[in-house]
MMTF fields as JSON, N, C-alpha, C and O atoms, coordinates in Angstrom:
{
  "mmtfVersion": "1.0.0",
  "mmtfProducer": "UNKNOWN",
  "numBonds": 423,
  "numAtoms": 424,
  "numGroups": 106,
  "numChains": 1,
  "numModels": 1,
  "chainsPerModel": [1],
  "groupsPerChain": [106],
  "chainIdList": ["A"],
  "bondAtomList": [4, 2, 8, 6, 12, 10, 16, 14, 20, 18, 24, 22, 28, 26, 32, 30, 36, 34, 40, 38, 44, 42, 48, 46, 52, 50, 56, 54, 60, 58, 64, 62, 68, 66, 72, 70, 76, 74, 80, 78, 84, 82, 88, 86, 92, 90, 96, 94, 100, 98, 104, 102, 108, 106, 112, 110, 116, 114, 120, 118, 124, 122, 128, 126, 132, 130, 136, 134, 140, 138, 144, 142, 148, 146, 152, 150, 156, 154, 160, 158, 164, 162, 168, 166, 172, 170, 176, 174, 180, 178, 184, 182, 188, 186, 192, 190, 196, 194, 200, 198, 204, 202, 208, 206, 212, 210, 216, 214, 220, 218, 224, 222, 228, 226, 232, 230, 236, 234, 240, 238, 244, 242, 248, 246, 252, 250, 256, 254, 260, 258, 264, 262, 268, 266, 272, 270, 276, 274, 280, 278, 284, 282, 288, 286, 292, 290, 296, 294, 300, 298, 304, 302, 308, 306, 312, 310, 316, 314, 320, 318, 324, 322, 328, 326, 332, 330, 336, 334, 340, 338, 344, 342, 348, 346, 352, 350, 356, 354, 360, 358, 364, 362, 368, 366, 372, 370, 376, 374, 380, 378, 384, 382, 388, 386, 392, 390, 396, 394, 400, 398, 404, 402, 408, 406, 412, 410, 416, 414, 420, 418],
  "bondOrderList": [1, 1, 1, 1, 1, 1, 1, 1, 1, 1, 1, 1, 1, 1, 1, 1, 1, 1, 1, 1, 1, 1, 1, 1, 1, 1, 1, 1, 1, 1, 1, 1, 1, 1, 1, 1, 1, 1, 1, 1, 1, 1, 1, 1, 1, 1, 1, 1, 1, 1, 1, 1, 1, 1, 1, 1, 1, 1, 1, 1, 1, 1, 1, 1, 1, 1, 1, 1, 1, 1, 1, 1, 1, 1, 1, 1, 1, 1, 1, 1, 1, 1, 1, 1, 1, 1, 1, 1, 1, 1, 1, 1, 1, 1, 1, 1, 1, 1, 1, 1, 1, 1, 1, 1, 1],
  "groupList": [{"groupName": "MET", "atomNameList": ["N", "CA", "C", "O"], "elementList": ["N", "C", "C", "O"], "formalChargeList": [0, 0, 0, 0], "bondAtomList": [1, 0, 2, 1, 3, 2], "bondOrderList": [1, 1, 2], "singleLetterCode": "M", "chemCompType": "L-PEPTIDE LINKING"}, {"groupName": "THR", "atomNameList": ["N", "CA", "C", "O"], "elementList": ["N", "C", "C", "O"], "formalChargeList": [0, 0, 0, 0], "bondAtomList": [1, 0, 2, 1, 3, 2], "bondOrderList": [1, 1, 2], "singleLetterCode": "T", "chemCompType": "L-PEPTIDE LINKING"}, {"groupName": "ASP", "atomNameList": ["N", "CA", "C", "O"], "elementList": ["N", "C", "C", "O"], "formalChargeList": [0, 0, 0, 0], "bondAtomList": [1, 0, 2, 1, 3, 2], "bondOrderList": [1, 1, 2], "singleLetterCode": "D", "chemCompType": "L-PEPTIDE LINKING"}, {"groupName": "LEU", "atomNameList": ["N", "CA", "C", "O"], "elementList": ["N", "C", "C", "O"], "formalChargeList": [0, 0, 0, 0], "bondAtomList": [1, 0, 2, 1, 3, 2], "bondOrderList": [1, 1, 2], "singleLetterCode": "L", "chemCompType": "L-PEPTIDE LINKING"}, {"groupName": "ARG", "atomNameList": ["N", "CA", "C", "O"], "elementList": ["N", "C", "C", "O"], "formalChargeList": [0, 0, 0, 0], "bondAtomList": [1, 0, 2, 1, 3, 2], "bondOrderList": [1, 1, 2], "singleLetterCode": "R", "chemCompType": "L-PEPTIDE LINKING"}, {"groupName": "ALA", "atomNameList": ["N", "CA", "C", "O"], "elementList": ["N", "C", "C", "O"], "formalChargeList": [0, 0, 0, 0], "bondAtomList": [1, 0, 2, 1, 3, 2], "bondOrderList": [1, 1, 2], "singleLetterCode": "A", "chemCompType": "L-PEPTIDE LINKING"}, {"groupName": "GLU", "atomNameList": ["N", "CA", "C", "O"], "elementList": ["N", "C", "C", "O"], "formalChargeList": [0, 0, 0, 0], "bondAtomList": [1, 0, 2, 1, 3, 2], "bondOrderList": [1, 1, 2], "singleLetterCode": "E", "chemCompType": "L-PEPTIDE LINKING"}, {"groupName": "VAL", "atomNameList": ["N", "CA", "C", "O"], "elementList": ["N", "C", "C", "O"], "formalChargeList": [0, 0, 0, 0], "bondAtomList": [1, 0, 2, 1, 3, 2], "bondOrderList": [1, 1, 2], "singleLetterCode": "V", "chemCompType": "L-PEPTIDE LINKING"}, {"groupName": "PHE", "atomNameList": ["N", "CA", "C", "O"], "elementList": ["N", "C", "C", "O"], "formalChargeList": [0, 0, 0, 0], "bondAtomList": [1, 0, 2, 1, 3, 2], "bondOrderList": [1, 1, 2], "singleLetterCode": "F", "chemCompType": "L-PEPTIDE LINKING"}, {"groupName": "GLN", "atomNameList": ["N", "CA", "C", "O"], "elementList": ["N", "C", "C", "O"], "formalChargeList": [0, 0, 0, 0], "bondAtomList": [1, 0, 2, 1, 3, 2], "bondOrderList": [1, 1, 2], "singleLetterCode": "Q", "chemCompType": "L-PEPTIDE LINKING"}, {"groupName": "GLY", "atomNameList": ["N", "CA", "C", "O"], "elementList": ["N", "C", "C", "O"], "formalChargeList": [0, 0, 0, 0], "bondAtomList": [1, 0, 2, 1, 3, 2], "bondOrderList": [1, 1, 2], "singleLetterCode": "G", "chemCompType": "PEPTIDE LINKING"}, {"groupName": "SER", "atomNameList": ["N", "CA", "C", "O"], "elementList": ["N", "C", "C", "O"], "formalChargeList": [0, 0, 0, 0], "bondAtomList": [1, 0, 2, 1, 3, 2], "bondOrderList": [1, 1, 2], "singleLetterCode": "S", "chemCompType": "L-PEPTIDE LINKING"}, {"groupName": "HIS", "atomNameList": ["N", "CA", "C", "O"], "elementList": ["N", "C", "C", "O"], "formalChargeList": [0, 0, 0, 0], "bondAtomList": [1, 0, 2, 1, 3, 2], "bondOrderList": [1, 1, 2], "singleLetterCode": "H", "chemCompType": "L-PEPTIDE LINKING"}, {"groupName": "ILE", "atomNameList": ["N", "CA", "C", "O"], "elementList": ["N", "C", "C", "O"], "formalChargeList": [0, 0, 0, 0], "bondAtomList": [1, 0, 2, 1, 3, 2], "bondOrderList": [1, 1, 2], "singleLetterCode": "I", "chemCompType": "L-PEPTIDE LINKING"}, {"groupName": "CYS", "atomNameList": ["N", "CA", "C", "O"], "elementList": ["N", "C", "C", "O"], "formalChargeList": [0, 0, 0, 0], "bondAtomList": [1, 0, 2, 1, 3, 2], "bondOrderList": [1, 1, 2], "singleLetterCode": "C", "chemCompType": "L-PEPTIDE LINKING"}, {"groupName": "PRO", "atomNameList": ["N", "CA", "C", "O"], "elementList": ["N", "C", "C", "O"], "formalChargeList": [0, 0, 0, 0], "bondAtomList": [1, 0, 2, 1, 3, 2], "bondOrderList": [1, 1, 2], "singleLetterCode": "P", "chemCompType": "L-PEPTIDE LINKING"}, {"groupName": "LYS", "atomNameList": ["N", "CA", "C", "O"], "elementList": ["N", "C", "C", "O"], "formalChargeList": [0, 0, 0, 0], "bondAtomList": [1, 0, 2, 1, 3, 2], "bondOrderList": [1, 1, 2], "singleLetterCode": "K", "chemCompType": "L-PEPTIDE LINKING"}, {"groupName": "ASN", "atomNameList": ["N", "CA", "C", "O"], "elementList": ["N", "C", "C", "O"], "formalChargeList": [0, 0, 0, 0], "bondAtomList": [1, 0, 2, 1, 3, 2], "bondOrderList": [1, 1, 2], "singleLetterCode": "N", "chemCompType": "L-PEPTIDE LINKING"}],
  "groupTypeList": [0, 1, 1, 2, 1, 3, 1, 4, 5, 2, 3, 1, 6, 5, 7, 8, 9, 5, 7, 10, 3, 11, 4, 12, 6, 11, 5, 9, 0, 7, 6, 2, 13, 3, 9, 6, 13, 14, 11, 5, 3, 5, 5, 10, 6, 15, 7, 16, 3, 11, 11, 8, 10, 1, 8, 5, 3, 4, 6, 16, 5, 9, 4, 0, 10, 4, 17, 15, 16, 1, 10, 2, 6, 7, 15, 13, 5, 15, 4, 4, 7, 3, 7, 8, 4, 15, 11, 12, 7, 3, 16, 5, 7, 13, 17, 10, 6, 5, 15, 9, 3, 15, 5, 2, 4, 5],
  "groupIdList": [1, 2, 3, 4, 5, 6, 7, 8, 9, 10, 11, 12, 13, 14, 15, 16, 17, 18, 19, 20, 21, 22, 23, 24, 25, 26, 27, 28, 29, 30, 31, 32, 33, 34, 35, 36, 37, 38, 39, 40, 41, 42, 43, 44, 45, 46, 47, 48, 49, 50, 51, 52, 53, 54, 55, 56, 57, 58, 59, 60, 61, 62, 63, 64, 65, 66, 67, 68, 69, 70, 71, 72, 73, 74, 75, 76, 77, 78, 79, 80, 81, 82, 83, 84, 85, 86, 87, 88, 89, 90, 91, 92, 93, 94, 95, 96, 97, 98, 99, 100, 101, 102, 103, 104, 105, 106],
  "secStructList": [7, 7, 1, 1, 7, 7, 7, 2, 2, 2, 2, 2, 2, 2, 2, 2, 2, 2, 2, 7, 7, 7, 2, 2, 2, 2, 2, 2, 2, 2, 2, 2, 2, 2, 2, 2, 2, 2, 2, 2, 2, 2, 6, 6, 7, 7, 3, 3, 3, 6, 6, 6, 3, 3, 3, 3, 3, 3, 3, 3, 7, 7, 3, 3, 3, 3, 7, 6, 6, 6, 7, 7, 3, 3, 3, 3, 7, 7, 3, 3, 3, 3, 3, 3, 3, 3, 7, 2, 2, 2, 2, 2, 2, 2, 6, 6, 7, 7, 7, 7, 7, 7, 6, 6, 6, 7],
  "xCoordList": [-59.802, -59.251, -58.09, -57.996, -57.223, -56.099, -56.585, -57.659, -55.787, -56.179, -55.617, -56.101, -54.603, -53.955, -54.539, -54.948, -54.58, -54.98, -55.948, -55.753, -56.983, -57.914, -57.316, -57.019, -57.138, -56.489, -57.489, -58.629, -57.043, -57.879, -58.226, -59.348, -57.267, -57.519, -58.61, -59.445, -58.612, -59.644, -61.012, -62.01, -61.05, -62.308, -62.797, -63.989, -61.881, -62.234, -62.805, -63.812, -62.175, -62.653, -64.035, -64.888, -64.264, -65.57, -66.654, -67.755, -66.359, -67.326, -67.579, -68.722, -66.518, -66.643, -67.568, -68.44, -67.377, -68.179, -69.631, -70.554, -69.837, -71.177, -72.02, -73.216, -71.42, -72.186, -72.17, -73.137, -71.083, -71.0, -70.46, -70.561, -69.89, -69.228, -67.917, -67.482, -67.292, -65.984, -64.979, -65.238, -63.838, -62.808, -62.333, -62.092, -62.2, -61.767, -62.809, -62.449, -64.079, -65.149, -65.217, -65.442, -65.025, -65.028, -63.869, -64.039, -62.697, -61.531, -61.763, -61.415, -62.347, -62.625, -63.639, -63.513, -64.646, -65.648, -65.006, -65.284, -64.16, -63.473, -62.592, -62.591, -61.851, -60.996, -61.809, -61.416, -62.945, -63.802, -64.34, -64.387, -64.743, -65.265, -64.167, -64.386, -62.996, -61.892, -61.456, -61.123, -61.454, -61.091, -62.105, -61.725, -63.375, -64.422, -64.27, -64.43, -63.964, -63.737, -62.524, -62.58, -61.429, -60.214, -60.466, -60.007, -61.186, -61.469, -62.3, -62.03, -63.302, -64.149, -63.337, -63.482, -62.495, -61.673, -60.662, -60.432, -60.059, -59.09, -59.762, -59.124, -61.055, -61.803, -62.311, -62.943, -62.038, -62.441, -63.831, -64.338, -64.457, -65.802, -65.729, -64.874, -66.603, -66.646, -67.283, -68.108, -66.899, -67.456, -68.145, -67.503, -69.459, -70.232, -70.677, -71.334, -70.316, -70.73, -71.684, -71.275, -72.937, -73.978, -73.616, -73.154, -73.826, -73.547, -72.066, -71.711, -71.196, -69.757, -69.061, -68.453, -69.141, -68.496, -68.336, -68.821, -67.641, -67.431, -65.946, -65.249, -65.471, -64.114, -64.206, -65.078, -63.319, -63.328, -61.903, -61.016, -61.707, -60.416, -60.478, -61.496, -59.397, -59.285, -58.05, -56.985, -58.209, -57.1, -56.325, -56.908, -55.029, -54.176, -53.344, -52.718, -53.341, -52.611, -51.112, -50.69, -50.33, -48.895, -48.671, -49.38, -47.682, -47.365, -45.869, -45.166, -45.416, -44.003, -43.846, -44.594, -42.861, -42.537, -41.12, -40.442, -40.686, -39.351, -38.648, -39.214, -37.408, -36.591, -36.204, -35.503, -36.635, -36.361, -34.873, -34.449, -34.093, -32.67, -31.89, -31.051, -32.182, -31.408, -32.142, -31.517, -33.461, -34.242, -34.561, -35.227, -34.096, -34.354, -35.826, -36.437, -36.389, -37.751, -37.748, -36.915, -38.69, -38.827, -40.312, -41.175, -40.608, -42.013, -42.523, -41.82, -43.748, -44.425, -45.428, -46.294, -45.316, -46.14, -47.619, -47.947, -48.502, -49.931, -50.19, -49.513, -51.177, -51.46, -52.892, -53.579, -53.315, -54.644, -54.446, -53.582, -55.244, -55.15, -56.502, -57.549, -56.465, -57.668, -58.105, -57.295, -59.392, -59.932, -61.087, -61.762, -61.302, -62.39, -63.186, -62.623, -64.494, -65.385, -66.264, -67.095, -66.101, -66.925, -68.373, -68.644, -69.296, -70.709, -70.977, -70.17, -72.126, -72.482, -72.682, -72.462, -73.101, -73.282, -71.928, -71.798, -70.929, -69.593, -69.006, -68.399, -69.183, -68.685, -69.325, -68.655, -70.621, -71.323, -70.807, -70.611, -70.589, -70.086, -68.694, -68.412, -67.826, -66.469, -66.481, -65.657, -67.414, -67.503, -68.341, -68.599, -68.769, -69.512, -70.937, -71.537, -71.484, -72.864, -73.755, -73.28, -75.04, -75.998, -76.284, -76.738, -76.027, -76.284, -77.765, -78.596, -78.093, -79.472, -79.745, -79.336, -80.427, -80.753, -82.056, -82.941, -82.192, -83.467, -84.583, -84.327, -85.834, -86.978, -87.145, -87.593, -86.79, -86.957, -85.91, -86.044, -84.879, -83.857, -83.973, -83.386, -84.691, -84.757, -85.541, -85.675],
  "yCoordList": [159.309, 157.97, 158.011, 158.916, 157.032, 156.962, 156.435, 155.841, 156.661, 156.215, 154.849, 154.214, 154.376, 153.127, 151.917, 150.952, 151.958, 150.805, 151.229, 152.26, 150.441, 150.683, 150.082, 148.888, 150.89, 150.455, 150.43, 150.873, 149.903, 149.921, 151.354, 151.637, 152.252, 153.658, 154.223, 155.005, 153.838, 154.294, 153.751, 154.47, 152.47, 151.882, 152.573, 152.842, 152.856, 153.549, 154.924, 155.324, 155.641, 156.978, 156.896, 157.747, 155.884, 155.713, 155.431, 155.973, 154.593, 154.316, 155.586, 155.892, 156.32, 157.575, 158.547, 159.161, 158.687, 159.618, 159.15, 159.959, 157.843, 157.326, 157.161, 157.453, 156.704, 156.361, 157.485, 157.679, 158.209, 159.318, 158.933, 159.718, 157.746, 157.368, 158.14, 158.766, 158.094, 158.727, 157.937, 156.802, 158.553, 157.854, 156.598, 155.563, 156.697, 155.539, 154.415, 153.256, 154.744, 153.735, 153.144, 151.944, 153.973, 153.492, 152.532, 151.496, 152.875, 152.002, 150.677, 149.619, 150.728, 149.499, 148.634, 147.409, 149.253, 148.497, 147.781, 146.605, 148.472, 147.858, 146.704, 145.633, 146.914, 145.853, 144.656, 143.516, 144.896, 143.798, 142.981, 141.753, 143.65, 142.95, 142.108, 140.939, 142.693, 141.949, 140.78, 139.713, 140.97, 139.891, 138.754, 137.584, 139.081, 138.056, 137.255, 136.035, 137.933, 137.245, 136.326, 135.173, 136.825, 136.012, 134.797, 133.699, 134.98, 133.874, 132.794, 131.604, 133.205, 132.237, 131.462, 130.244, 132.141, 131.464, 130.528, 129.427, 130.946, 130.098, 128.834, 127.786, 128.929, 127.77, 126.902, 125.871, 127.314, 126.532, 126.842, 126.131, 127.889, 128.265, 129.21, 130.095, 129.041, 130.018, 131.318, 131.308, 132.425, 133.735, 134.274, 134.516, 134.462, 134.986, 136.403, 136.65, 137.33, 138.721, 139.0, 139.033, 139.198, 139.38, 140.491, 141.56, 140.232, 141.166, 141.496, 142.429, 140.749, 140.971, 139.693, 139.658, 138.635, 137.38, 136.454, 136.728, 135.341, 134.314, 134.023, 133.786, 134.045, 133.632, 132.217, 131.927, 131.338, 129.97, 129.429, 129.968, 128.356, 127.686, 126.443, 125.751, 126.172, 124.968, 124.214, 124.799, 122.918, 122.064, 121.627, 121.123, 121.819, 121.341, 120.182, 120.28, 119.099, 117.904, 118.083, 118.979, 117.194, 117.211, 116.81, 115.961, 117.43, 117.089, 117.276, 117.87, 116.766, 116.919, 118.147, 118.347, 118.96, 120.13, 119.993, 118.998, 120.995, 120.939, 122.266, 123.337, 122.179, 123.364, 123.86, 123.148, 125.046, 125.502, 125.717, 125.649, 125.972, 126.232, 124.94, 124.87, 123.905, 122.666, 121.544, 120.593, 121.643, 120.573, 119.44, 118.477, 119.539, 118.5, 118.516, 119.578, 117.318, 117.215, 117.399, 116.833, 118.198, 118.428, 118.312, 118.739, 117.736, 117.649, 119.011, 119.752, 119.32, 120.531, 120.084, 119.256, 120.622, 120.197, 120.522, 121.473, 119.727, 120.057, 121.383, 121.72, 122.124, 123.421, 123.832, 123.242, 124.853, 125.436, 126.77, 127.56, 127.014, 128.275, 128.978, 128.333, 130.288, 131.103, 131.361, 131.745, 131.149, 131.438, 132.426, 132.452, 133.223, 134.2, 134.041, 134.022, 133.928, 133.876, 135.115, 135.249, 136.019, 137.23, 136.91, 135.974, 137.696, 137.522, 138.089, 138.835, 137.717, 138.247, 139.759, 140.449, 140.281, 141.719, 142.433, 143.446, 141.912, 142.506, 142.427, 143.387, 141.294, 141.16, 142.204, 142.799, 142.414, 143.393, 144.803, 145.576, 145.14, 146.472, 146.683, 147.748, 145.68, 145.783, 145.959, 146.688, 145.293, 145.376, 146.55, 146.671, 147.415, 148.604, 148.336, 149.149, 147.216, 146.858, 147.129, 147.217, 147.259, 147.403, 146.008, 145.141, 145.775, 144.441, 144.12, 145.009, 142.856, 142.385, 142.002, 140.932, 142.866, 142.599, 141.82, 142.006, 140.948, 140.258, 141.256, 142.389, 140.844, 141.735, 142.345, 143.486, 141.601, 142.135, 143.181, 143.836, 143.357, 144.367, 145.575, 146.618, 145.465, 146.553, 147.726, 148.708],
  "zCoordList": [75.693, 75.508, 74.518, 73.69, 74.615, 73.694, 72.349, 72.247, 71.335, 70.005, 69.653, 68.716, 70.384, 70.02, 70.74, 70.095, 72.049, 72.839, 73.93, 74.575, 74.134, 75.229, 76.495, 76.532, 77.523, 78.758, 79.908, 79.767, 81.048, 82.253, 82.631, 83.052, 82.481, 82.804, 81.895, 82.349, 80.624, 79.695, 80.106, 80.067, 80.502, 80.962, 82.231, 82.378, 83.136, 84.369, 84.066, 84.651, 83.165, 82.785, 82.133, 82.387, 81.298, 80.651, 81.685, 81.586, 82.675, 83.742, 84.547, 84.886, 84.852, 85.589, 84.854, 85.469, 83.538, 82.743, 82.616, 82.712, 82.398, 82.125, 83.387, 83.372, 84.465, 85.662, 86.692, 87.428, 86.736, 87.68, 89.042, 89.985, 89.169, 90.412, 90.517, 89.55, 91.685, 91.814, 90.977, 90.578, 90.722, 89.937, 90.672, 90.051, 91.995, 92.786, 92.701, 92.492, 92.858, 92.766, 91.363, 91.206, 90.349, 88.965, 88.727, 88.085, 89.24, 89.09, 89.804, 89.279, 90.997, 91.746, 91.011, 91.004, 90.392, 89.649, 88.461, 88.224, 87.722, 86.584, 87.063, 86.456, 88.138, 88.687, 89.135, 88.889, 89.793, 90.25, 89.081, 89.15, 88.018, 86.837, 86.197, 85.877, 86.01, 85.397, 86.272, 85.756, 87.592, 88.508, 88.438, 88.477, 88.338, 88.237, 86.947, 86.951, 85.849, 84.567, 84.68, 84.252, 85.251, 85.407, 86.288, 85.974, 87.38, 88.296, 87.617, 87.779, 86.864, 86.16, 85.13, 85.022, 84.381, 83.373, 84.023, 83.522, 85.127, 85.824, 86.352, 86.451, 86.694, 87.168, 86.013, 86.243, 84.784, 83.625, 83.108, 82.241, 83.623, 83.191, 81.992, 81.963, 81.011, 79.917, 80.404, 81.317, 79.793, 80.128, 78.887, 77.865, 78.982, 77.858, 78.169, 79.18, 77.295, 77.41, 76.26, 75.099, 76.579, 75.577, 74.596, 74.996, 73.334, 72.237, 72.099, 71.378, 72.776, 72.654, 72.217, 71.147, 73.032, 72.663, 73.843, 74.941, 73.599, 74.612, 74.753, 73.767, 75.998, 76.327, 76.879, 77.698, 76.441, 76.945, 76.943, 76.281, 77.698, 77.728, 76.862, 76.815, 76.188, 75.374, 75.85, 76.048, 76.028, 76.454, 75.216, 74.256, 75.244, 74.152, 74.672, 75.727, 73.936, 74.346, 74.074, 73.343, 74.692, 74.421, 72.965, 72.424, 72.348, 70.962, 70.738, 71.556, 69.637, 69.289, 68.408, 67.451, 68.75, 67.958, 67.441, 67.696, 66.717, 66.152, 66.413, 66.192, 66.885, 67.073, 65.673, 64.954, 65.271, 63.907, 63.615, 62.462, 64.649, 64.453, 64.207, 63.309, 65.032, 64.946, 64.237, 63.768, 64.152, 63.543, 64.504, 64.122, 65.751, 66.741, 67.152, 67.272, 67.366, 67.856, 69.367, 70.074, 69.847, 71.282, 71.65, 70.884, 72.82, 73.225, 73.693, 74.379, 73.31, 73.769, 74.811, 74.53, 76.003, 77.141, 76.906, 76.197, 77.505, 77.418, 78.133, 79.103, 77.64, 78.238, 77.95, 77.116, 78.661, 78.442, 77.736, 78.117, 76.714, 75.983, 76.021, 76.053, 76.017, 76.025, 74.588, 73.744, 74.316, 72.991, 73.143, 74.172, 72.125, 72.12, 70.84, 69.746, 70.979, 69.821, 69.859, 70.758, 68.909, 68.91, 68.548, 67.796, 69.089, 68.757, 67.367, 66.813, 66.824, 65.5, 65.554, 64.559, 66.718, 66.872, 66.796, 66.108, 67.496, 67.455, 66.048, 65.573, 65.383, 64.008, 63.093, 62.25, 63.27, 62.435, 62.698, 61.76, 63.953, 64.305, 63.712, 63.164, 63.817, 63.293, 61.776, 61.224, 61.11, 59.657, 59.169, 57.971, 60.084, 59.696, 59.269, 58.567, 59.678, 59.343, 60.545, 61.677, 60.291, 61.392, 61.937, 61.191, 63.226, 63.782, 63.822, 64.011, 63.645, 63.717, 65.166, 65.617, 65.888, 67.281, 67.37, 66.534, 68.37, 68.573, 68.809, 69.219, 68.553, 68.637, 70.027, 70.146, 71.088, 72.447, 72.813, 73.846, 72.003, 72.275, 71.359, 71.647, 70.297, 69.314, 69.781, 69.052]
}
C-alpha cells in the first residue's frame, strides 16, 4: 500500500490478499460497495458503517455571501453537503487508545 493516500487500488489489493478472490473480482467488489454507498447517499439515506462512522447529507439553505475581492454581496444557492461523523471506536483508534467494544464483540 502507499504511504500517503489510501486508493481504490489499495482497497482492491487488501481484499485480494484477505479474501483470496481474483484481482478482477476484488476490484468489482470494491466498486460495488462504493457504488452502493454513493447510491444511498444520493437518495438522501444515511450510511452507517459499524465501528467506523456515519455518512449523511445535510441541507444548507440559501444565504448571502460576500465577494472577498470586491465586497459585493452575492447569494449562495441552497445545496446538499456530505458530513461524516466518526464512531467512538474510530476516534479511539486514531488517538492510539484501545476502543471500548460492546460485550458481544469482545
